[in-house]
C-alpha positions as CSV (number, residue, x, y, z in Angstrom):
1,M,137.0,138.4,105.1
2,A,135.2,135.3,106.3
3,I,136.6,132.3,108.0
4,F,134.9,129.0,107.2
5,I,134.9,126.3,109.9
6,L,133.6,123.0,108.6
7,S,132.7,119.9,110.5
8,V,130.8,116.8,109.3
9,S,127.4,118.0,110.5
10,Q,127.6,121.7,110.6
11,M,129.4,124.7,109.1
12,T,129.9,128.0,110.8
13,V,130.6,131.1,108.8
14,C,132.2,133.9,110.8
15,K,133.2,137.4,110.0
16,G,136.7,138.4,111.0
17,L,138.1,136.1,113.7
18,C,134.7,135.3,115.2
19,T,134.8,138.4,117.4
20,S,131.5,139.6,116.0
21,S,128.5,137.5,114.8
22,C,128.5,134.0,113.3
23,Y,125.9,132.2,111.2
24,E,125.5,128.5,111.9
25,T,124.2,126.4,109.1
26,I,123.1,122.8,109.7
27,M,123.6,119.8,107.4
28,T,120.5,117.7,107.3
29,Y,120.7,114.1,105.9
30,T,117.6,112.4,104.5
31,L,117.6,108.7,103.9
32,N,114.7,107.6,101.6
33,S,113.7,104.0,101.2
34,A,110.7,101.6,101.4
35,V,109.6,98.4,103.1
36,S,107.0,96.0,101.7
37,L,105.2,93.9,104.3
38,N,103.5,90.7,103.1
39,F,101.2,89.5,105.9
40,K,100.8,85.8,106.8
41,S,97.9,86.9,109.0
42,G,96.5,90.2,110.3
43,P,93.9,91.5,112.7
44,E,90.7,89.5,112.2
45,T,88.5,92.4,111.0
46,A,91.3,94.3,109.1
47,T,91.6,94.5,105.4
48,A,94.6,95.7,103.4
49,E,92.6,99.0,102.8
50,S,91.8,99.5,106.5
51,L,95.4,98.8,107.6
52,A,96.7,101.2,105.0
53,A,94.3,103.9,106.3
54,D,95.1,103.2,110.0
55,T,97.3,106.0,111.4
56,S,98.2,104.0,114.5
57,F,99.3,101.1,112.3
58,A,101.4,103.4,110.2
59,A,103.0,104.9,113.3
60,N,103.8,101.4,114.6
61,V,105.5,100.6,111.2
62,A,107.5,103.8,111.4
63,D,108.6,103.1,114.9
64,S,109.5,99.5,113.9
65,I,111.6,100.8,111.0
66,A,113.4,103.1,113.5
67,V,114.2,100.1,115.7
68,G,115.6,98.3,112.7
69,L,117.8,101.2,111.8
70,G,118.8,101.9,115.4
71,V,117.6,105.5,115.4
72,D,115.1,107.5,117.5
73,P,111.5,106.9,116.3
74,S,111.0,110.7,115.9
75,K,113.5,110.6,112.9
76,V,111.4,108.2,110.8
77,T,108.3,109.3,108.9
78,I,106.1,107.3,106.6
79,T,105.6,109.3,103.4
80,M,103.3,107.0,101.4
81,I,101.4,103.7,101.8
82,R,100.5,101.6,98.8
83,I,98.5,98.4,98.6
84,I,100.6,96.1,96.4
85,K,98.5,92.9,96.8
86,P,94.9,93.3,98.0
87,L,94.1,89.6,97.4
88,L,92.7,88.3,100.6
89,R,92.1,84.8,101.9
90,V,90.7,83.3,105.1
91,T,91.1,86.4,107.2
92,P,90.6,89.8,105.5
93,S,94.3,90.8,105.7
94,Q,95.9,87.4,105.1
95,D,98.2,87.6,102.1
96,A,97.8,91.3,101.8
97,K,101.0,93.2,100.9
98,L,101.5,96.9,101.8
99,K,104.4,99.1,100.7
100,F,105.6,101.8,103.1
101,D,107.8,104.6,101.6
102,Y,109.6,106.4,104.4
103,K,112.3,108.9,105.2
104,M,114.7,109.1,108.1
105,V,116.0,112.7,108.8
106,T,119.0,113.4,110.9
107,T,121.7,116.0,111.4
108,S,124.2,113.3,112.2
109,F,126.3,112.2,109.3
110,D,127.5,109.1,111.2
111,E,123.8,108.1,111.9
112,A,122.8,108.5,108.3
113,E,125.8,106.6,107.1
114,A,125.2,103.7,109.5
115,A,121.5,103.5,108.5
116,Q,122.5,103.5,104.8
117,A,125.2,100.9,105.4
118,T,122.7,98.6,107.1
119,L,120.3,98.9,104.2
120,H,123.0,98.3,101.6
121,D,124.4,95.1,103.2
122,P,122.3,92.0,102.5
123,L,123.6,90.2,105.6
124,R,122.8,93.2,107.9
125,I,119.3,93.6,106.3
126,I,118.4,90.0,107.0
127,S,120.3,89.4,110.3
128,F,119.5,92.7,111.9
129,F,117.1,95.1,110.2
130,M,114.3,92.7,109.2
131,R,114.5,90.7,112.4
132,A,114.4,93.8,114.6
133,C,111.8,95.5,112.6
134,T,109.5,92.5,112.5
135,K,109.8,91.8,116.2
136,A,109.1,95.4,117.0
137,L,106.0,95.6,114.8
138,V,104.5,92.4,116.2
139,E,105.1,93.7,119.8
140,K,103.7,97.2,119.0
141,E,100.6,95.7,117.3
142,A,100.1,93.3,120.3
143,V,100.1,96.4,122.6
144,A,97.5,98.0,120.3
145,G,95.4,94.9,120.7
146,R,96.0,93.6,117.2
147,K,97.8,90.3,116.2
148,V,99.9,90.4,113.0
149,E,102.2,87.8,111.5
150,L,104.5,88.6,108.5
151,K,105.2,86.2,105.7
152,N,108.1,88.3,104.5
153,M,109.5,91.8,104.3
154,E,111.3,93.4,101.3
155,V,113.5,96.4,101.5
156,G,113.5,98.9,98.7
157,S,116.2,100.9,97.1
158,V,118.0,103.5,99.3
159,S,119.0,107.0,98.6
160,L,120.8,109.5,100.9
161,E,120.6,113.2,100.4
162,A,122.4,116.0,102.2
163,E,121.1,119.5,102.5
164,M,122.5,122.6,104.1
165,K,120.4,125.5,105.2
166,A,121.3,128.5,103.2
167,P,122.9,131.3,105.2
168,N,119.8,133.5,104.9
169,Q,117.9,130.7,106.6
170,A,120.6,130.2,109.2
171,T,120.5,131.0,112.9
172,L,122.4,134.0,114.0
173,I,124.7,133.2,117.0
174,H,126.8,135.6,119.0
175,V,130.3,134.7,120.0
């Protein structure tokens, strides 16, 4: 006979009355979305291609998205970078548009739900997410010695998935 104890972020499966071993399984929430950045101006020598290939720039974008979502930067990962508009003008990266697919992974249901709510609410996207994300990116790029200005930012569709580790992948805990 097993007793199931369920909370929002984890489930513990115990044998008997938890006097022997328990298996803890963790719920993981993954939010998937994208942001497209249209540059007003960028670093003088950068092109859309060089920005897309620059790992420090991608890391700054991921960290800036985390600021916009209000989560720890370690929870946001860029999964794909695409050049949407390679047309360039006066400076190589002016008018370039890059799309960053990303995921945010957390074990907190509340954190995942708050991030999803931010990206589903047009007012919160404009008043908080875009403003915080843009400001953080400009500051992070300045620290890296690069000057960027954004013309606009677009937020892509959002999906939230929940996954529970199977009991055979779970951690054995003793009580």
